N, C-alpha and C positions, 0 to 999 in steps of 0.2 A: 104707523099706518098699517092697517090689517090687510090680509090677503083675502081673495074670494075663494070660496070652498064649493067643490062639486063632488057629488057622490057617484061612485060606479054602481053598476047593477049588483055586483057581488056584495058590496058594502051594504046596500039598501036591504038585501035579503037577510044578511046576518044581523043587522041593526034591528030589524022588525022582530026577530026571534028572541031578543034580549029581554030581561026583566026590567020593570020600570025604574028601580033604583040604579041599576047598571046603566040604563039609558041616560039618566041624568049625569052620571059620572062621565060617560062618553061625550055628552054635549059639553060638559065643562072642559074636557081634554081638547076637544076641537076648538073651542074658544081660546084656550091657552096656546095651542100651536099656531093659530091663525095670526098671532102677533109676530112670531119669528120662527117659522117652520124649519129652516136649515140649521138653526142653532139648537133648538129644543129636542129635535129628533136625532136618533142615531142612524147614520147612513150605513147600509149593508154593503157587503162585498160579493164578488162572484156573480152567480146567476141573478141575484137580487140587487144589483148595483144601482138601479134607479129608485130603490125603495128606501124610505126613512121609516123608522119605527119609534113610536112614543110609548113608553111603559107607564102604567098607572095601576093602582090597587082599587078594587071594588069588592065588597063583601069578603074581605080577607084573602082575595085571590088576585094573582097578577094577570092583568089584561094588556094586550098589545093593540095599538092602533097603527096600521100600516098606511102610508100615503106617499105620493110622489108630488114633486113641485115643478112648475113651469115658471121660471124666474122672469122671463121676458114679459109675460102678461100678469105676473103676480097671482098665480092660480094654484090651488092645492086640490089634488084629486085624492079623495079618500078611497083607498083600495080594499081594506079589510079590517075587521075588528073581531077580537075573540080572546079566549084564554090562551095561555102560553102553549098548552098541549096541542101539538100538531099544527100550530099556526104557520110555520115556515113551510111545512110540507104541503099544506092546502093552498098557500098563496103561489107556489111554483106552478100549479096547474093552469 
């Protein structure tokens, strides 16, 4: 059984700026994590304890998809997407 997915405003802005081929990879990653988000993503510690991160490659570069889960209603909130460079610094804001 899959989970429902919602985008945050930050995610929508970042998603819109991506190239077409990277957008298709992000869509594939979202489909993949919607089956089992707590198992596939890596849970972060400290300030980002609510965040899960799923890593994937597109155009030979590592991209990260940050999301949080609400298990009571089976809902995934897509928080951020981007290359590894400054990903964690930007998401703390």
